[in-house]
N, CA, C and O atoms as CSV, one atom per row, in Angstrom:
chain,resi,resn,atom,element,x,y,z
A,1,MET,N,N,19.750,12.177,15.402
A,1,MET,CA,C,20.075,12.775,16.678
A,1,MET,C,C,20.075,11.712,17.779
A,1,MET,O,O,20.993,11.677,18.598
A,2,TRP,N,N,19.065,10.852,17.808
A,2,TRP,CA,C,19.003,9.782,18.799
A,2,TRP,C,C,19.084,8.451,18.095
A,2,TRP,O,O,18.848,8.348,16.892
A,3,ASP,N,N,19.426,7.423,18.870
A,3,ASP,CA,C,19.370,6.077,18.315
A,3,ASP,C,C,18.548,5.188,19.244
A,3,ASP,O,O,18.103,5.617,20.308
A,4,GLU,N,N,18.361,3.959,18.824
A,4,GLU,CA,C,17.454,3.056,19.527
A,4,GLU,C,C,17.889,2.780,20.971
A,4,GLU,O,O,17.045,2.487,21.818
A,5,GLU,N,N,19.190,2.870,21.262
A,5,GLU,CA,C,19.670,2.632,22.625
A,5,GLU,C,C,19.147,3.668,23.616
A,5,GLU,O,O,19.143,3.419,24.821
A,6,GLU,N,N,18.715,4.803,23.135
A,6,GLU,CA,C,18.211,5.861,24.006
A,6,GLU,C,C,16.709,5.750,24.273
A,6,GLU,O,O,16.133,6.572,24.986
A,7,VAL,N,N,16.091,4.737,23.699
A,7,VAL,CA,C,14.666,4.493,23.915
A,7,VAL,C,C,14.506,3.602,25.140
A,7,VAL,O,O,15.096,2.524,25.214
A,8,HIS,N,N,13.705,4.057,26.097
A,8,HIS,CA,C,13.450,3.310,27.329
A,8,HIS,C,C,11.947,3.047,27.451
A,8,HIS,O,O,11.128,3.799,26.923
A,9,LEU,N,N,11.608,1.983,28.144
A,9,LEU,CA,C,10.199,1.694,28.402
A,9,LEU,C,C,9.846,2.318,29.742
A,9,LEU,O,O,10.332,1.888,30.789
A,10,VAL,N,N,8.992,3.340,29.697
A,10,VAL,CA,C,8.638,4.078,30.911
A,10,VAL,C,C,7.208,3.727,31.327
A,10,VAL,O,O,6.383,3.382,30.481
A,11,PRO,N,N,6.912,3.814,32.626
A,11,PRO,CA,C,5.558,3.502,33.091
A,11,PRO,C,C,4.527,4.476,32.508
A,11,PRO,O,O,4.724,5.691,32.506
A,12,TYR,N,N,3.448,3.918,32.026
A,12,TYR,CA,C,2.370,4.731,31.444
A,12,TYR,C,C,1.872,5.772,32.439
A,12,TYR,O,O,1.658,6.928,32.072
A,13,GLU,N,N,1.685,5.370,33.698
A,13,GLU,CA,C,1.084,6.290,34.679
A,13,GLU,C,C,2.007,7.447,35.059
A,13,GLU,O,O,1.543,8.419,35.655
A,14,TRP,N,N,3.289,7.373,34.735
A,14,TRP,CA,C,4.243,8.457,35.020
A,14,TRP,C,C,4.083,9.616,34.023
A,14,TRP,O,O,4.437,10.754,34.331
A,15,LEU,N,N,3.564,9.329,32.865
A,15,LEU,CA,C,3.486,10.319,31.784
A,15,LEU,C,C,2.377,11.347,32.014
A,15,LEU,O,O,1.318,11.038,32.561
A,16,LYS,N,N,2.660,12.591,31.573
A,16,LYS,CA,C,1.704,13.692,31.756
A,16,LYS,C,C,1.531,14.457,30.438
A,16,LYS,O,O,2.494,15.039,29.938
A,17,PRO,N,N,0.334,14.464,29.877
A,17,PRO,CA,C,0.085,15.215,28.639
A,17,PRO,C,C,-0.055,16.711,28.907
A,17,PRO,O,O,-0.375,17.130,30.020
A,18,HIS,N,N,0.191,17.512,27.863
A,18,HIS,CA,C,-0.033,18.958,27.984
A,18,HIS,C,C,-0.997,19.485,26.929
A,18,HIS,O,O,-1.348,20.665,26.947
A,19,GLU,N,N,-1.430,18.618,26.007
A,19,GLU,CA,C,-2.438,19.062,25.044
A,19,GLU,C,C,-3.368,17.921,24.675
A,19,GLU,O,O,-3.033,16.743,24.798
A,20,GLN,N,N,-4.544,18.312,24.219
A,20,GLN,CA,C,-5.562,17.350,23.800
A,20,GLN,C,C,-5.120,16.684,22.502
A,20,GLN,O,O,-4.176,17.127,21.847
A,21,ILE,N,N,-5.813,15.625,22.151
A,21,ILE,CA,C,-5.566,14.940,20.886
A,21,ILE,C,C,-6.766,15.111,19.966
A,21,ILE,O,O,-7.817,15.602,20.375
A,22,LYS,N,N,-6.590,14.700,18.729
A,22,LYS,CA,C,-7.700,14.631,17.776
A,22,LYS,C,C,-8.126,13.168,17.705
A,22,LYS,O,O,-7.392,12.334,17.175
A,23,PRO,N,N,-9.322,12.845,18.241
A,23,PRO,CA,C,-9.744,11.437,18.303
A,23,PRO,C,C,-9.690,10.712,16.955
A,23,PRO,O,O,-9.339,9.533,16.904
A,24,LYS,N,N,-10.028,11.390,15.883
A,24,LYS,CA,C,-10.001,10.761,14.561
A,24,LYS,C,C,-8.573,10.327,14.202
A,24,LYS,O,O,-8.365,9.236,13.669
A,25,ASN,N,N,-7.594,11.190,14.499
A,25,ASN,CA,C,-6.195,10.846,14.236
A,25,ASN,C,C,-5.742,9.688,15.123
A,25,ASN,O,O,-5.030,8.791,14.672
A,26,ARG,N,N,-6.163,9.718,16.396
A,26,ARG,CA,C,-5.822,8.636,17.320
A,26,ARG,C,C,-6.392,7.309,16.838
A,26,ARG,O,O,-5.707,6.287,16.872
A,27,ASP,N,N,-7.647,7.322,16.389
A,27,ASP,CA,C,-8.281,6.081,15.959
A,27,ASP,C,C,-7.573,5.478,14.749
A,27,ASP,O,O,-7.424,4.259,14.667
A,28,LYS,N,N,-7.136,6.310,13.814
A,28,LYS,CA,C,-6.382,5.814,12.651
A,28,LYS,C,C,-5.055,5.209,13.109
A,28,LYS,O,O,-4.666,4.133,12.654
A,29,LEU,N,N,-4.363,5.908,14.011
A,29,LEU,CA,C,-3.079,5.422,14.500
A,29,LEU,C,C,-3.266,4.160,15.347
A,29,LEU,O,O,-2.405,3.280,15.333
A,30,LEU,N,N,-4.358,4.059,16.071
A,30,LEU,CA,C,-4.655,2.870,16.861
A,30,LEU,C,C,-4.774,1.647,15.948
A,30,LEU,O,O,-4.213,0.591,16.239
A,31,GLU,N,N,-5.497,1.795,14.863
A,31,GLU,CA,C,-5.652,0.681,13.924
A,31,GLU,C,C,-4.308,0.282,13.321
A,31,GLU,O,O,-4.036,-0.908,13.166
A,32,MET,N,N,-3.464,1.256,12.979
A,32,MET,CA,C,-2.149,0.961,12.417
A,32,MET,C,C,-1.256,0.286,13.469
A,32,MET,O,O,-0.517,-0.646,13.153
A,33,THR,N,N,-1.329,0.754,14.699
A,33,THR,CA,C,-0.520,0.171,15.774
A,33,THR,C,C,-0.905,-1.292,15.983
A,33,THR,O,O,-0.035,-2.142,16.173
A,34,LYS,N,N,-2.198,-1.586,15.947
A,34,LYS,CA,C,-2.655,-2.977,16.069
A,34,LYS,C,C,-2.149,-3.798,14.881
A,34,LYS,O,O,-1.690,-4.927,15.052
A,35,LYS,N,N,-2.234,-3.232,13.689
A,35,LYS,CA,C,-1.786,-3.925,12.473
A,35,LYS,C,C,-0.284,-4.223,12.548
A,35,LYS,O,O,0.155,-5.316,12.188
A,36,TRP,N,N,0.503,-3.239,13.020
A,36,TRP,CA,C,1.954,-3.414,13.150
A,36,TRP,C,C,2.310,-4.309,14.333
A,36,TRP,O,O,3.403,-4.873,14.385
A,37,GLY,N,N,1.390,-4.435,15.275
A,37,GLY,CA,C,1.630,-5.250,16.453
A,37,GLY,C,C,2.570,-4.611,17.466
A,37,GLY,O,O,3.138,-5.301,18.313
A,38,GLY,N,N,2.735,-3.288,17.380
A,38,GLY,CA,C,3.617,-2.615,18.326
A,38,GLY,C,C,3.784,-1.142,18.017
A,38,GLY,O,O,3.207,-0.620,17.063
A,39,PHE,N,N,4.578,-0.485,18.835
A,39,PHE,CA,C,4.894,0.933,18.635
A,39,PHE,C,C,6.116,1.031,17.722
A,39,PHE,O,O,7.086,0.293,17.892
A,40,THR,N,N,6.062,1.942,16.758
A,40,THR,CA,C,7.153,2.110,15.807
A,40,THR,C,C,7.859,3.455,15.964
A,40,THR,O,O,8.779,3.775,15.212
A,41,LYS,N,N,7.422,4.229,16.939
A,41,LYS,CA,C,8.010,5.537,17.186
A,41,LYS,C,C,7.905,5.828,18.683
A,41,LYS,O,O,6.840,5.654,19.274
A,42,PRO,N,N,9.008,6.271,19.300
A,42,PRO,CA,C,8.947,6.576,20.729
A,42,PRO,C,C,8.325,7.939,21.004
A,42,PRO,O,O,8.259,8.791,20.117
A,43,LEU,N,N,7.872,8.138,22.230
A,43,LEU,CA,C,7.468,9.461,22.694
A,43,LEU,C,C,8.734,10.217,23.087
A,43,LEU,O,O,9.773,9.602,23.327
A,44,ILE,N,N,8.656,11.531,23.152
A,44,ILE,CA,C,9.716,12.340,23.746
A,44,ILE,C,C,9.139,12.892,25.041
A,44,ILE,O,O,8.061,13.485,25.054
A,45,VAL,N,N,9.882,12.685,26.140
A,45,VAL,CA,C,9.378,12.982,27.473
A,45,VAL,C,C,10.447,13.709,28.291
A,45,VAL,O,O,11.634,13.399,28.189
A,46,ASP,N,N,10.022,14.667,29.092
A,46,ASP,CA,C,10.939,15.324,30.025
A,46,ASP,C,C,11.283,14.344,31.138
A,46,ASP,O,O,10.393,13.813,31.802
A,47,LYS,N,N,12.587,14.106,31.342
A,47,LYS,CA,C,13.014,13.094,32.317
A,47,LYS,C,C,12.766,13.487,33.765
A,47,LYS,O,O,12.757,12.624,34.642
A,48,LYS,N,N,12.566,14.759,34.030
A,48,LYS,CA,C,12.349,15.199,35.410
A,48,LYS,C,C,10.876,15.129,35.822
A,48,LYS,O,O,10.568,14.829,36.975
A,49,THR,N,N,9.978,15.401,34.893
A,49,THR,CA,C,8.560,15.517,35.246
A,49,THR,C,C,7.650,14.477,34.597
A,49,THR,O,O,6.514,14.305,35.038
A,50,GLY,N,N,8.118,13.780,33.563
A,50,GLY,CA,C,7.252,12.868,32.821
A,50,GLY,C,C,6.350,13.589,31.833
A,50,GLY,O,O,5.415,12.998,31.293
A,51,SER,N,N,6.628,14.858,31.596
A,51,SER,CA,C,5.821,15.648,30.650
A,51,SER,C,C,6.036,15.157,29.219
A,51,SER,O,O,7.171,15.042,28.755
A,52,ILE,N,N,4.943,14.873,28.534
A,52,ILE,CA,C,5.008,14.427,27.149
A,52,ILE,C,C,5.252,15.651,26.263
A,52,ILE,O,O,4.476,16.607,26.286
A,53,LEU,N,N,6.322,15.612,25.493
A,53,LEU,CA,C,6.643,16.707,24.579
A,53,LEU,C,C,6.179,16.368,23.166
A,53,LEU,O,O,5.743,17.242,22.418
A,54,ASP,N,N,6.276,15.104,22.816
A,54,ASP,CA,C,5.812,14.638,21.514
A,54,ASP,C,C,5.282,13.228,21.692
A,54,ASP,O,O,5.942,12.383,22.298
A,55,GLY,N,N,4.082,12.970,21.161
A,55,GLY,CA,C,3.528,11.625,21.226
A,55,GLY,C,C,2.221,11.511,21.973
A,55,GLY,O,O,1.915,10.452,22.521
A,56,HIS,N,N,1.442,12.579,22.009
A,56,HIS,CA,C,0.165,12.536,22.732
A,56,HIS,C,C,-0.795,11.486,22.168
A,56,HIS,O,O,-1.508,10.835,22.931
A,57,HIS,N,N,-0.823,11.314,20.851
A,57,HIS,CA,C,-1.713,10.308,20.260
A,57,HIS,C,C,-1.232,8.898,20.624
A,57,HIS,O,O,-2.052,8.025,20.906
A,58,ARG,N,N,0.083,8.666,20.621
A,58,ARG,CA,C,0.631,7.366,21.019
A,58,ARG,C,C,0.343,7.092,22.498
A,58,ARG,O,O,0.044,5.959,22.877
A,59,TYR,N,N,0.434,8.125,23.325
A,59,TYR,CA,C,0.089,7.997,24.752
A,59,TYR,C,C,-1.383,7.587,24.904
A,59,TYR,O,O,-1.706,6.707,25.702
A,60,SER,N,N,-2.263,8.226,24.139
A,60,SER,CA,C,-3.686,7.908,24.198
A,60,SER,C,C,-3.944,6.466,23.762
A,60,SER,O,O,-4.786,5.777,24.338
A,61,ILE,N,N,-3.219,6.018,22.746
A,61,ILE,CA,C,-3.344,4.634,22.281
A,61,ILE,C,C,-2.918,3.668,23.381
A,61,ILE,O,O,-3.565,2.644,23.603
A,62,ALA,N,N,-1.828,3.997,24.067
A,62,ALA,CA,C,-1.365,3.144,25.167
A,62,ALA,C,C,-2.449,3.006,26.231
A,62,ALA,O,O,-2.634,1.928,26.797
A,63,GLY,N,N,-3.165,4.096,26.501
A,63,GLY,CA,C,-4.274,4.040,27.447
A,63,GLY,C,C,-5.403,3.167,26.943
A,63,GLY,O,O,-5.955,2.363,27.694
A,64,LYS,N,N,-5.752,3.319,25.673
A,64,LYS,CA,C,-6.823,2.508,25.077
A,64,LYS,C,C,-6.486,1.015,25.120
A,64,LYS,O,O,-7.362,0.175,25.324
A,65,LEU,N,N,-5.192,0.697,24.925
A,65,LEU,CA,C,-4.757,-0.694,24.903
A,65,LEU,C,C,-4.368,-1.199,26.289
A,65,LEU,O,O,-3.932,-2.340,26.437
A,66,ASN,N,N,-4.525,-0.348,27.305
A,66,ASN,CA,C,-4.211,-0.704,28.686
A,66,ASN,C,C,-2.770,-1.196,28.843
A,66,ASN,O,O,-2.513,-2.197,29.512
A,67,LEU,N,N,-1.832,-0.475,28.212
A,67,LEU,CA,C,-0.423,-0.848,28.278
A,67,LEU,C,C,0.196,-0.346,29.579
A,67,LEU,O,O,-0.160,0.726,30.068
A,68,ALA,N,N,1.105,-1.107,30.125
A,68,ALA,CA,C,1.785,-0.727,31.369
A,68,ALA,C,C,2.940,0.234,31.104
A,68,ALA,O,O,3.268,1.077,31.939
A,69,ARG,N,N,3.559,0.088,29.909
A,69,ARG,CA,C,4.733,0.899,29.589
A,69,ARG,C,C,4.650,1.419,28.165
A,69,ARG,O,O,3.902,0.910,27.331
A,70,VAL,N,N,5.452,2.460,27.916
A,70,VAL,CA,C,5.460,3.116,26.608
A,70,VAL,C,C,6.916,3.400,26.241
A,70,VAL,O,O,7.687,3.821,27.103
A,71,PRO,N,N,7.315,3.180,24.975
A,71,PRO,CA,C,8.680,3.521,24.582
A,71,PRO,C,C,8.850,5.043,24.524
A,71,PRO,O,O,8.025,5.747,23.941
A,72,ALA,N,N,9.930,5.539,25.136
A,72,ALA,CA,C,10.148,6.984,25.189
A,72,ALA,C,C,11.630,7.311,25.207
A,72,ALA,O,O,12.456,6.535,25.689
A,73,ILE,N,N,11.941,8.473,24.671
A,73,ILE,CA,C,13.260,9.070,24.814
A,73,ILE,C,C,13.096,10.150,25.868
A,73,ILE,O,O,12.294,11.070,25.705
A,74,CYS,N,N,13.859,10.037,26.951
A,74,CYS,CA,C,13.765,10.976,28.069
A,74,CYS,C,C,14.856,12.033,27.932
A,74,CYS,O,O,16.038,11.710,27.810
A,75,VAL,N,N,14.448,13.292,27.953
A,75,VAL,CA,C,15.367,14.403,27.716
A,75,VAL,C,C,15.329,15.397,28.874
A,75,VAL,O,O,14.388,15.413,29.668
A,76,ASP,N,N,16.360,16.218,28.952
A,76,ASP,CA,C,16.407,17.308,29.917
A,76,ASP,C,C,15.808,18.527,29.219
A,76,ASP,O,O,16.527,19.387,28.711
A,77,TYR,N,N,14.495,18.579,29.208
A,77,TYR,CA,C,13.742,19.531,28.385
A,77,TYR,C,C,14.129,20.993,28.597
A,77,TYR,O,O,14.444,21.692,27.634
A,78,LEU,N,N,14.110,21.454,29.819
A,78,LEU,CA,C,14.350,22.880,30.071
A,78,LEU,C,C,15.788,23.290,29.785
A,78,LEU,O,O,16.037,24.442,29.430
A,79,ASP,N,N,16.741,22.370,29.931
A,79,ASP,CA,C,18.149,22.728,29.771
A,79,ASP,C,C,18.774,22.308,28.446
A,79,ASP,O,O,19.924,22.660,28.180
A,80,ASP,N,N,18.061,21.571,27.612
A,80,ASP,CA,C,18.627,21.121,26.334
A,80,ASP,C,C,18.293,22.139,25.242
A,80,ASP,O,O,17.144,22.248,24.814
A,81,SER,N,N,19.299,22.877,24.801
A,81,SER,CA,C,19.074,23.938,23.810
A,81,SER,C,C,18.759,23.383,22.420
A,81,SER,O,O,18.315,24.131,21.549
A,82,ARG,N,N,18.979,22.085,22.198
A,82,ARG,CA,C,18.634,21.490,20.898
A,82,ARG,C,C,17.121,21.334,20.737
A,82,ARG,O,O,16.623,21.221,19.617
A,83,ILE,N,N,16.403,21.328,21.840
A,83,ILE,CA,C,14.954,21.144,21.802
A,83,ILE,C,C,14.292,22.520,21.811
A,83,ILE,O,O,14.431,23.292,22.760
A,84,GLU,N,N,13.583,22.799,20.747
A,84,GLU,CA,C,12.898,24.082,20.628
A,84,GLU,C,C,11.397,23.855,20.555
A,84,GLU,O,O,10.936,22.826,20.063
A,85,VAL,N,N,10.642,24.827,21.050
A,85,VAL,CA,C,9.186,24.747,20.998
A,85,VAL,C,C,8.646,26.022,20.377
A,85,VAL,O,O,9.140,27.121,20.630
A,86,ASP,N,N,7.633,25.849,19.569
A,86,ASP,CA,C,6.923,26.963,18.953
A,86,ASP,C,C,5.454,26.551,18.899
A,86,ASP,O,O,5.098,25.458,19.339
A,87,VAL,N,N,4.618,27.408,18.369
A,87,VAL,CA,C,3.209,27.069,18.208
A,87,VAL,C,C,2.938,26.705,16.756
A,87,VAL,O,O,3.618,27.181,15.847
A,88,TRP,N,N,1.950,25.866,16.551
A,88,TRP,CA,C,1.496,25.562,15.197
A,88,TRP,C,C,0.805,26.807,14.640
A,88,TRP,O,O,0.250,27.593,15.408
A,89,PRO,N,N,0.828,26.997,13.330
A,89,PRO,CA,C,0.218,28.202,12.735
A,89,PRO,C,C,-1.244,28.422,13.116
A,89,PRO,O,O,-1.662,29.570,13.270
A,90,ALA,N,N,-2.022,27.376,13.271
A,90,ALA,CA,C,-3.449,27.528,13.583
A,90,ALA,C,C,-3.720,27.607,15.089
A,90,ALA,O,O,-4.878,27.653,15.505
A,91,SER,N,N,-2.670,27.625,15.903
A,91,SER,CA,C,-2.838,27.656,17.355
A,91,SER,C,C,-3.499,28.949,17.818
A,91,SER,O,O,-3.381,29.997,17.182
A,92,GLU,N,N,-4.205,28.840,18.956
A,92,GLU,CA,C,-4.822,30.024,19.551
A,92,GLU,C,C,-3.774,30.922,20.211
A,92,GLU,O,O,-4.020,32.109,20.429
A,93,LEU,N,N,-2.606,30.357,20.527
A,93,LEU,CA,C,-1.533,31.124,21.152
A,93,LEU,C,C,-0.623,31.752,20.102
A,93,LEU,O,O,-0.454,31.211,19.009
A,94,LYS,N,N,-0.046,32.885,20.438
A,94,LYS,CA,C,0.921,33.531,19.532
A,94,LYS,C,C,2.321,32.979,19.746
A,94,LYS,O,O,3.137,32.968,18.824
A,95,SER,N,N,2.603,32.518,20.970
A,95,SER,CA,C,3.896,31.919,21.298
A,95,SER,C,C,3.724,31.013,22.512
A,95,SER,O,O,2.692,31.028,23.183
A,96,ILE,N,N,4.759,30.226,22.773
A,96,ILE,CA,C,4.744,29.318,23.920
A,96,ILE,C,C,6.179,29.106,24.367
A,96,ILE,O,O,7.101,29.133,23.551
A,97,THR,N,N,6.368,28.894,25.667
A,97,THR,CA,C,7.693,28.621,26.202
A,97,THR,C,C,7.749,27.189,26.738
A,97,THR,O,O,6.719,26.554,26.965
A,98,LYS,N,N,8.960,26.703,26.933
A,98,LYS,CA,C,9.133,25.378,27.530
A,98,LYS,C,C,8.511,25.338,28.929
A,98,LYS,O,O,7.886,24.347,29.304
A,99,GLN,N,N,8.683,26.406,29.691
A,99,GLN,CA,C,8.136,26.424,31.046
A,99,GLN,C,C,6.607,26.354,31.023
A,99,GLN,O,O,6.004,25.727,31.894
A,100,GLN,N,N,5.977,26.993,30.032
A,100,GLN,CA,C,4.514,26.917,29.909
A,100,GLN,C,C,4.067,25.482,29.612
A,100,GLN,O,O,3.030,25.037,30.104
A,101,VAL,N,N,4.849,24.768,28.811
A,101,VAL,CA,C,4.535,23.370,28.509
A,101,VAL,C,C,4.603,22.543,29.792
A,101,VAL,O,O,3.683,21.781,30.090
A,102,ILE,N,N,5.686,22.692,30.548
A,102,ILE,CA,C,5.840,21.951,31.804
A,102,ILE,C,C,4.724,22.315,32.780
A,102,ILE,O,O,4.124,21.437,33.400
A,103,ASP,N,N,4.449,23.605,32.915
A,103,ASP,CA,C,3.400,24.043,33.838
A,103,ASP,C,C,2.050,23.440,33.480
A,103,ASP,O,O,1.292,23.050,34.368
A,104,MET,N,N,1.741,23.360,32.195
A,104,MET,CA,C,0.471,22.776,31.765
A,104,MET,C,C,0.441,21.280,32.089
A,104,MET,O,O,-0.587,20.768,32.532
A,105,CYS,N,N,1.546,20.580,31.875
A,105,CYS,CA,C,1.612,19.151,32.203
A,105,CYS,C,C,1.357,18.902,33.680
A,105,CYS,O,O,0.734,17.908,34.052
A,106,LEU,N,N,1.835,19.797,34.510
A,106,LEU,CA,C,1.708,19.617,35.959
A,106,LEU,C,C,0.386,20.142,36.500
A,106,LEU,O,O,0.094,19.994,37.687
A,107,SER,N,N,-0.411,20.753,35.632
A,107,SER,CA,C,-1.720,21.265,36.047
A,107,SER,C,C,-2.794,20.212,35.774
A,107,SER,O,O,-2.496,19.107,35.321
A,108,GLU,N,N,-4.021,20.563,36.050
A,108,GLU,CA,C,-5.153,19.676,35.762
A,108,GLU,C,C,-5.759,19.965,34.395
A,108,GLU,O,O,-6.770,19.367,34.027
A,109,ASP,N,N,-5.153,20.873,33.643
A,109,ASP,CA,C,-5.696,21.311,32.359
A,109,ASP,C,C,-4.760,20.891,31.227
A,109,ASP,O,O,-3.654,20.413,31.480
A,110,VAL,N,N,-5.194,21.067,29.993
A,110,VAL,CA,C,-4.361,20.824,28.810
A,110,VAL,C,C,-4.685,21.868,27.746
A,110,VAL,O,O,-5.776,22.436,27.724
A,111,PHE,N,N,-3.717,22.106,26.868
A,111,PHE,CA,C,-3.927,23.000,25.726
A,111,PHE,C,C,-4.801,22.289,24.689
A,111,PHE,O,O,-4.944,21.067,24.731
A,112,PRO,N,N,-5.388,23.055,23.757
A,112,PRO,CA,C,-6.094,22.417,22.637
A,112,PRO,C,C,-5.119,21.603,21.777
A,112,PRO,O,O,-3.905,21.777,21.888
A,113,PRO,N,N,-5.646,20.710,20.916
A,113,PRO,CA,C,-4.764,19.922,20.042
A,113,PRO,C,C,-3.907,20.831,19.167
A,113,PRO,O,O,-4.305,21.941,18.814
A,114,LYS,N,N,-2.742,20.339,18.833
A,114,LYS,CA,C,-1.827,21.037,17.919
A,114,LYS,C,C,-1.537,22.461,18.382
A,114,LYS,O,O,-1.621,23.405,17.596
A,115,THR,N,N,-1.196,22.612,19.662
A,115,THR,CA,C,-0.775,23.904,20.191
A,115,THR,C,C,0.736,24.028,20.092
A,115,THR,O,O,1.243,24.952,19.455
A,116,SER,N,N,1.465,23.100,20.723
A,116,SER,CA,C,2.930,23.183,20.723
A,116,SER,C,C,3.516,22.340,19.598
A,116,SER,O,O,2.978,21.298,19.224
A,117,ARG,N,N,4.637,22.828,19.072
A,117,ARG,CA,C,5.356,22.080,18.033
A,117,ARG,C,C,6.820,22.030,18.427
A,117,ARG,O,O,7.513,23.048,18.432
A,118,HIS,N,N,7.281,20.829,18.757
A,118,HIS,CA,C,8.679,20.628,19.129
A,118,HIS,C,C,9.455,20.177,17.897
A,118,HIS,O,O,9.205,19.096,17.364
A,119,THR,N,N,10.390,20.998,17.447
A,119,THR,CA,C,11.122,20.692,16.217
A,119,THR,C,C,12.020,19.475,16.360
A,119,THR,O,O,12.327,18.824,15.361
A,120,ILE,N,N,12.446,19.154,17.557
A,120,ILE,CA,C,13.310,18.005,17.793
A,120,ILE,C,C,12.604,16.692,17.451
A,120,ILE,O,O,13.264,15.682,17.205
A,121,ALA,N,N,11.297,16.698,17.434
A,121,ALA,CA,C,10.522,15.485,17.180
A,121,ALA,C,C,10.730,14.936,15.770
A,121,ALA,O,O,10.325,13.811,15.478
A,122,ASP,N,N,11.354,15.718,14.899
A,122,ASP,CA,C,11.599,15.256,13.535
A,122,ASP,C,C,12.750,14.252,13.456
A,122,ASP,O,O,12.999,13.694,12.387
A,123,HIS,N,N,13.450,14.011,14.553
A,123,HIS,CA,C,14.658,13.186,14.532
A,123,HIS,C,C,14.538,11.925,15.384
A,123,HIS,O,O,15.509,11.523,16.025
A,124,LEU,N,N,13.370,11.301,15.401
A,124,LEU,CA,C,13.171,10.100,16.210
A,124,LEU,C,C,13.642,8.851,15.466
A,124,LEU,O,O,13.436,8.737,14.258
A,125,PRO,N,N,14.275,7.909,16.181
A,125,PRO,CA,C,14.715,6.682,15.517
A,125,PRO,C,C,13.538,5.745,15.263
A,125,PRO,O,O,12.596,5.711,16.055
A,126,PRO,N,N,13.579,4.989,14.176
A,126,PRO,CA,C,12.534,3.974,13.967
A,126,PRO,C,C,12.758,2.831,14.954
A,126,PRO,O,O,13.892,2.416,15.193
A,127,ILE,N,N,11.673,2.335,15.516
A,127,ILE,CA,C,11.740,1.240,16.489
A,127,ILE,C,C,10.606,0.270,16.204
A,127,ILE,O,O,9.731,0.552,15.386
A,128,HIS,N,N,10.623,-0.861,16.872
A,128,HIS,CA,C,9.450,-1.740,16.917
A,128,HIS,C,C,9.452,-2.427,18.275
A,128,HIS,O,O,10.274,-3.303,18.546
A,129,VAL,N,N,8.515,-2.013,19.121
A,129,VAL,CA,C,8.359,-2.629,20.434
A,129,VAL,C,C,6.989,-3.302,20.432
A,129,VAL,O,O,5.964,-2.624,20.355
A,130,PRO,N,N,6.968,-4.644,20.517
A,130,PRO,CA,C,5.697,-5.374,20.450
A,130,PRO,C,C,4.739,-4.999,21.581
A,130,PRO,O,O,5.160,-4.692,22.697
A,131,LEU,N,N,3.450,-5.030,21.269
A,131,LEU,CA,C,2.426,-4.683,22.247
A,131,LEU,C,C,2.471,-5.584,23.474
A,131,LEU,O,O,2.215,-5.118,24.585
A,132,ASP,N,N,2.794,-6.876,23.297
A,132,ASP,CA,C,2.836,-7.763,24.464
A,132,ASP,C,C,3.969,-7.379,25.419
A,132,ASP,O,O,3.843,-7.573,26.628
A,133,VAL,N,N,5.072,-6.838,24.895
A,133,VAL,CA,C,6.165,-6.361,25.746
A,133,VAL,C,C,5.717,-5.120,26.517
A,133,VAL,O,O,6.040,-4.964,27.695
A,134,LEU,N,N,4.980,-4.245,25.853
A,134,LEU,CA,C,4.513,-3.011,26.495
A,134,LEU,C,C,3.435,-3.291,27.538
A,134,LEU,O,O,3.239,-2.493,28.455
A,135,ALA,N,N,2.751,-4.394,27.407
A,135,ALA,CA,C,1.720,-4.746,28.375
A,135,ALA,C,C,2.319,-5.279,29.678
A,135,ALA,O,O,1.659,-5.267,30.717
A,136,GLU,N,N,3.576,-5.750,29.623
A,136,GLU,CA,C,4.259,-6.289,30.807
A,136,GLU,C,C,4.610,-5.185,31.792
A,136,GLU,O,O,4.956,-4.073,31.392
A,137,LYS,N,N,4.522,-5.490,33.060
A,137,LYS,CA,C,4.909,-4.522,34.087
A,137,LYS,C,C,6.396,-4.597,34.412
A,137,LYS,O,O,6.980,-3.592,34.817
A,138,ALA,N,N,7.018,-5.748,34.248
A,138,ALA,CA,C,8.437,-5.922,34.589
A,138,ALA,C,C,9.320,-5.202,33.571
A,138,ALA,O,O,8.998,-5.203,32.383
A,139,PRO,N,N,10.423,-4.588,33.999
A,139,PRO,CA,C,11.311,-3.894,33.076
A,139,PRO,C,C,11.941,-4.853,32.071
A,139,PRO,O,O,12.352,-5.962,32.414
A,140,THR,N,N,12.005,-4.401,30.833
A,140,THR,CA,C,12.618,-5.166,29.747
A,140,THR,C,C,13.436,-4.215,28.901
A,140,THR,O,O,12.969,-3.127,28.563
A,141,GLN,N,N,14.641,-4.604,28.556
A,141,GLN,CA,C,15.485,-3.795,27.674
A,141,GLN,C,C,15.060,-4.023,26.233
A,141,GLN,O,O,14.626,-5.117,25.871
A,142,LEU,N,N,15.186,-2.983,25.410
A,142,LEU,CA,C,14.939,-3.150,23.970
A,142,LEU,C,C,16.119,-3.898,23.385
A,142,LEU,O,O,17.262,-3.663,23.776
A,143,ASP,N,N,15.849,-4.808,22.441
A,143,ASP,CA,C,16.955,-5.519,21.774
A,143,ASP,C,C,17.570,-4.647,20.719
A,143,ASP,O,O,18.514,-5.063,20.047
């Protein structure tokens, strides 16, 4: 669905989570990210609000590593009919809407881990953006 040209390096502080993470999963991914020396998968983010739709653990890793930027695909979340949201089977919610996701991102609260499931997240392009590039504040294009 997307290719590497659609991946942009966005400022870390612009991003807004809508659900908690599982620290154990983050710690495993943190070790792998260090081993790989970079991010190998972009986040999916709403281009209007900076709301993270997919990639909360990667966002948390960026914070742990004090990165200035994060690779992301920016989408028109509310108006793109290809992007669907549902709840995970073990979620406390019976259903969820895109507007509820945005509203939570813009609030001071977050949903529990594994609340929303965006089916579009299955189609992310493989990438490799080195950690030293992500630590830079100046804009850099992906090669």
